[in-house]
N, C-alpha and C positions, 0 to 999 in steps of 0.2 A: 553569520547565519547559523541557526540551530538546525541540526540534521539528525534524523532519527530513523531507525529501523522499527517498523511496526509489524508484529507477527502474532500468530496464535500459538507460537512455540515458547514454552517456558524456558528462560535462559538458564535455569538451574539444571536443565538437561543437556547442556553443551559441555563438550570436553575442553581440555586446556587449549585447544587450537580453535575453539569456537564452533566446532562441528556439532550439529544436533544429533543426539545419540538414540532417540526414540523412533520407532516406526509408526508414523502417523500419515493420515491422508494429506495429499498435496495438490489435489486438482478436483474440479467438478466431475471429471471422468471417474473419480473414485467412489461416487455415490453408489451404494449397494454392496460395496466391498467391506470386508471385516478388518478392523484394526484393533489390536489388543483385546480381542474378544467382543468388540462392539461393532455393529454394522453402521456405516455412515448413511444416515437417512437424508432424503431431500430436505426435510425440515431442519436438521442440524446444519447441513451445508448452507442453506439460505440464512440461518441465524448468523453464522460466521461471516458470510458474504455481506450481509446487512451491516454487521459491526465494522468491517473494513470501510465500507462506503461512508458510514456515519462518521468514523474517525478522520478520514481524509477531508471531508467537508468541515468538520469541527476544527481541525488544525488551521485550515485556511480562514475560517470565520473568526476564530479567536485571535489570529494574527492580523485581522483587519483587511484581508485580501478578498477580492471578489471574482477574479478570473485568472485563468492560465491558458496557454496556447499549446495546441497539438504539435508535436515534433516527432519525426521518425515513424509516421503511421505505417503499420503493416497489417494486412488482413490475413488471418489464419483460418478463416472459414469461407465457405462458398456463399457468402452473403455480402451485399454491398455495404460499404462503410457509411454510417449515419452522419459522420463528421469528416471534414476535409483537413488535409495537412495545412498547418498554419492557422486554422480556425481558432478564434478566441472563444473559450467556453466559460460561462458563468457557473456558479456553484452547483446548481441542479444538473446541468449537463456534465460537469466534472464527475459528479456522482454516477451518472449514467455510464460514462466512459470507463470509470474504475470498475464498475460492475461487468461491463463487456470484456475488459481485460482479464478480470478474474475468471470469467467464463471461457477464456481462451479463444474468443472470437476475433479479437483485434489485439494489437500491441502498439503502444506509443509512449512517449514521455510527455507529461503535462508540465509545462515550464513557464516561468515568468522571470522578470528581472530580480524579484525578491523571494521567489518560492518555487517549489517543484513538488510533484507527486509522481513517483516512479513505481510501477508494479512489476515485480520480477517473477521468476520461476518459483514454483512451490509455495505460493502464498506469502512471499516476502514483499513488503511495501516499504518504500523509502520516502520520507517527507522532509523537505527543507522549508523553513519559515524564518522570517526576520527577527522574531522575538520568541521568548519562552511562552509556552501554552500549558500552564499547570492544570487548568480545568479540563482540557482535552486529554491530557495524560491520565488524570484521575478517571475520566469517563471510559477511556480505553480499558483500564483495569476492571471497571465494573462490567464491561462487555466481554471480558475474558481475553483481552489482547494485551500484549506486552510492548512497551515503548522503551527503546534503548538508544543511547547516543551512537550514531553510526553514519558513515559517509555512504552515499549511494554509489554503487558500482556503475550506474548508468549515466553519471554526469559526463558530458562530452565537451571538451574544449573550453572548460571554464576554470580559470585560475581562482582558487578559493583560499581563504585564510584558514587558520587552524580550527579544527573541530571544537565546538564548545564542550568542555569537559564536564560541565554540570548538566544533568538531565533537564532540569527546569529552574 
């Protein structure tokens, strides 16, 4: 499996331990706050959120996958969940769920036998697919996102082989 970390954070700004060293926004709740002299606008937040959704779907599409299943569903807001634990989601619904997770309304893992999409804290997204997806990696760069080989910290109870050392 090819596993990646997809973020808005430039890897050049990580220290020798992989810790990101810049002070940047990390949540939808940061809209209106200032970071490095620039106020995070709703427009900029939506642009980045849209990029994450686009890339999650693009990885799955390029890998030839059409669905994932909801696992570990948690509600973080006082709203009813639009999807149920164990539900199989097609690409459009996967995009909708990724958006809701980024907006901190829900959390879950989106998983299948050959792939996963995990959205973590602070706008970290982890994707696993069965084959390289060079077109999606290129698109991510065009959208201002960074794709790095990385194992998801949200994998549970899955014995996996070694991480692919090549990005694509």
